[in-house]
C-alpha positions as CSV (number, residue, x, y, z in Angstrom):
1,M,0.0,0.0,0.0
2,G,2.8,2.4,1.0
3,A,4.7,1.6,-2.2
4,K,1.7,2.4,-4.4
5,I,1.2,5.8,-2.7
6,L,4.9,6.5,-3.0
7,S,4.9,5.6,-6.7
8,I,1.8,7.8,-7.4
9,V,3.4,10.7,-5.6
10,L,6.7,10.2,-7.6
11,L,4.8,10.0,-10.9
12,M,2.8,13.2,-10.1
13,S,6.0,15.0,-9.2
14,L,7.7,14.0,-12.4
15,S,4.6,15.0,-14.4
16,T,4.5,18.4,-12.7
17,A,8.2,18.9,-13.4
18,L,7.7,18.0,-17.1
19,V,4.8,20.4,-17.5
20,A,6.6,23.2,-15.7
21,Q,9.6,22.7,-17.9
22,T,7.6,22.6,-21.1
23,T,5.8,25.8,-20.4
24,E,9.0,27.5,-19.1
25,N,11.3,26.7,-22.0
26,G,9.0,25.6,-24.8
27,P,7.1,27.7,-27.3
28,K,4.3,29.6,-25.7
29,K,0.9,29.8,-27.2
30,P,-0.8,33.1,-26.7
31,M,-3.6,33.1,-24.2
32,R,-7.1,34.0,-25.4
33,G,-6.8,37.6,-24.5
34,Q,-3.3,37.9,-26.0
35,D,-4.5,36.2,-29.2
36,H,-7.3,38.8,-29.4
37,S,-4.8,41.7,-28.9
38,L,-2.6,40.3,-31.7
39,L,-5.7,40.1,-34.0
40,M,-6.6,43.7,-33.1
41,Q,-3.0,44.8,-33.9
42,N,-3.4,43.1,-37.3
43,R,-6.8,44.7,-37.8
44,Q,-5.3,48.1,-37.1
45,K,-3.0,47.7,-40.0
46,G,-6.1,47.2,-42.1
47,P,-6.9,45.8,-45.4
48,H,-4.8,48.5,-47.1
49,E,-1.5,47.3,-45.7
50,G,1.0,47.2,-48.6
51,L,-1.5,48.5,-51.2
52,N,-0.3,52.2,-51.1
53,L,-3.8,53.5,-50.9
54,T,-4.6,57.2,-51.2
55,D,-6.1,58.9,-48.2
56,V,-9.5,58.9,-49.9
57,Q,-9.3,55.2,-50.4
58,K,-8.3,54.6,-46.8
59,E,-11.2,56.6,-45.6
60,A,-13.6,54.8,-47.9
61,F,-12.3,51.5,-46.6
62,K,-12.7,52.6,-43.0
63,Q,-16.3,53.8,-43.6
64,S,-17.2,50.6,-45.5
65,M,-15.8,48.4,-42.8
66,L,-17.7,50.3,-40.1
67,A,-21.0,50.1,-42.1
68,M,-20.4,46.3,-42.6
69,Q,-19.7,45.7,-38.9
70,K,-22.9,47.6,-38.0
71,Q,-24.9,45.3,-40.3
72,I,-23.2,42.1,-39.1
73,Q,-23.2,42.8,-35.3
74,P,-27.0,42.1,-34.7
75,L,-26.7,38.9,-36.9
76,R,-23.6,37.8,-34.9
77,N,-25.6,38.3,-31.7
78,E,-28.5,36.4,-33.0
79,L,-26.2,33.6,-34.2
80,G,-24.7,33.3,-30.7
81,E,-28.1,33.0,-29.2
82,A,-29.1,30.4,-31.8
83,E,-26.0,28.4,-31.1
84,A,-26.6,28.5,-27.4
85,H,-30.2,27.4,-27.9
86,Q,-28.9,24.5,-30.0
87,K,-26.9,23.3,-27.0
88,T,-30.0,23.5,-24.9
89,L,-32.1,21.6,-27.6
90,V,-29.5,18.8,-28.1
91,T,-28.9,18.2,-24.4
92,A,-32.5,18.2,-23.3
93,E,-33.9,15.2,-21.5
94,K,-36.0,14.4,-24.5
95,P,-34.5,16.2,-27.6
96,D,-37.0,17.3,-30.2
97,L,-35.4,16.6,-33.6
98,S,-37.7,18.9,-35.5
99,A,-36.8,21.8,-33.2
100,I,-33.2,20.9,-33.5
101,N,-33.4,20.9,-37.3
102,K,-35.3,24.1,-37.4
103,N,-32.7,25.8,-35.3
104,I,-29.9,24.4,-37.5
105,E,-31.6,26.0,-40.5
106,K,-31.8,29.3,-38.6
107,I,-28.1,29.1,-37.8
108,G,-27.3,28.4,-41.4
109,A,-29.5,31.2,-42.7
110,L,-27.7,33.7,-40.3
111,K,-24.3,32.5,-41.5
112,I,-25.4,32.8,-45.1
113,E,-26.7,36.3,-44.5
114,M,-23.4,37.3,-42.9
115,A,-21.4,35.8,-45.7
116,K,-23.5,37.8,-48.3
117,I,-22.8,41.1,-46.4
118,K,-19.1,40.3,-46.2
119,A,-18.9,39.4,-49.9
120,K,-20.7,42.7,-50.9
121,H,-18.3,44.6,-48.7
122,H,-15.3,42.9,-50.2
123,L,-16.5,43.6,-53.7
124,D,-17.2,47.3,-52.8
125,M,-13.7,47.7,-51.4
126,R,-12.2,45.9,-54.4
127,A,-14.0,48.2,-56.9
128,Q,-12.2,51.2,-55.4
129,L,-8.8,49.9,-56.3
130,T,-6.5,50.3,-59.3
131,D,-5.6,47.1,-61.2
132,E,-2.2,46.9,-59.4
133,Q,-3.8,47.4,-56.0
134,R,-6.6,44.9,-56.8
135,L,-4.0,42.2,-57.6
136,K,-2.2,42.8,-54.3
137,F,-5.5,42.8,-52.5
138,D,-6.5,39.5,-54.0
139,L,-3.2,37.8,-53.4
140,G,-3.0,39.2,-49.8
141,K,-6.5,37.9,-49.0
142,G,-5.5,34.3,-50.0
143,K,-2.3,34.3,-47.9
144,M,-3.8,35.7,-44.8
145,G,-6.8,33.3,-45.0
146,R,-4.5,30.3,-45.2
147,A,-2.3,31.5,-42.4
148,K,-5.2,31.7,-40.1
149,G,-6.4,28.2,-40.8
150,L,-10.1,27.3,-40.9
151,K,-12.5,30.2,-40.6
152,H,-15.7,30.2,-38.7
153,I,-18.1,32.7,-40.3
154,G,-19.9,33.5,-37.0
155,G,-16.8,33.9,-34.9
156,M,-15.0,37.2,-35.0
157,Q,-11.6,35.7,-33.9
158,H,-11.3,33.9,-37.2
159,E,-12.5,36.5,-39.5
160,H,-10.3,37.8,-42.2
161,P,-9.4,41.4,-41.6
162,M,-10.1,42.3,-45.2
163,I,-13.7,41.2,-45.2
């Protein structure tokens, strides 16, 4: 009995030492708040980074982005509520499949509406660019989208800063 307890304590001590060593010397992942601040720093650079936009173009991009965010915010809120409701529906004592399916359709419709707004915004911004700027804009969008990995339409943390 004593040997078991001793071996468990020893195993836990070694585990703790390994975890402490990994976080101390290894690569550190940004915490959720830090990740958000990095995203915000990237957003501050804006979609015009490297495009050599005129001041008029920069202001138009800024106004367009603000207008798009105002349109999307209520949809994003509604999407969050629908996703929370989905958890409630799925984890109920007796789940109602028709209610679950109806809520899935609502979630899909909200995501589609948000994607349409973002696509229009993207095209509006793109239309204000010269041919050279448009090429850089299109190439930059692809690179940044891949670097972020999978995007979730409803989640702001994964959105592309250009759209």
